[in-house]
N, C-alpha and C positions, 0 to 999 in steps of 0.2 A: 610758821611761814616765809619764807625767804622772801628778800622783794629783787624786784629784775633792775639791773643797771639801766635799762632805758628810763624808766618811769623815777629813777633818782634825779636822772639828767632832766628829765622833763618838770618834775617839781623845782628845780633849783631855777631852770631858765622861766618859768611862768612865774617866780618871784621877782628875779633879775634878769629882764628880757635881754639886754647885753652882754650876758654872762656865755665866756667860752669856758665850756666843761668840759673835761676827761674822766671817765670812770674808771677803776681797774678792778676788776676783782682777782683779791688776794689770794684766794686758796680756791678760784673753781668752786665754792660752794654755794653761792648766792650769797652769803649772810656777812662776808668778811670783805669789805669793799676799802678802797682808796680815792678819794675825791679830789682834784686838781679846778679850782673854779678864780677866776682872774673877770673881774667885773666893777666897773668905775665906782658902782654903790657903796664900794670898802674906802673911797677915798674917804681921808680924814679919821678913819675908825683904826680903834686899835685889832689886833690879831684877836685877843677874845671877841670884840661885839663882829668882826666877820666873820666867827665861826659860828656866833649865835645866830647871824641872819641867816646862815648856813641850815642851821638845826631849824631856827624854825620854819623858812621854807620847806621842810621838812616834815610839816602839822602833824609832828608827833609820834611818828613814825620809829622813831631812833627808839631804840630796847625793845623794840615788839617786833614787825616787820621786818625793822633791819637792824641787826645785831651790833653790829662792830663798824664806824666808819672813820678812816684816816683822814686829818683835812690839810690840804695846805691851800692857801687862798692868798692873792694878790690883784695889785692893783693893776688896770694895761699902762705900758710903759707908753711914754709920749712919743711920740711918730716923728 
């Protein structure tokens, strides 16, 4: 069963309320997504740690409901 892009965004924002999230459906199949996530919660974290935070936000859905997710994470730029 595929996962809806809105559900992915909702789960990420539940875990990181300040996050700016963009989800792209890479193949139009609801199974292969790219997620672009910007959050202050990533400050001081390595890229691997940032990605782990996003995977934790998805609550075990990777590999099941969500087959493939390309991640790009970043910290907000200072104003």
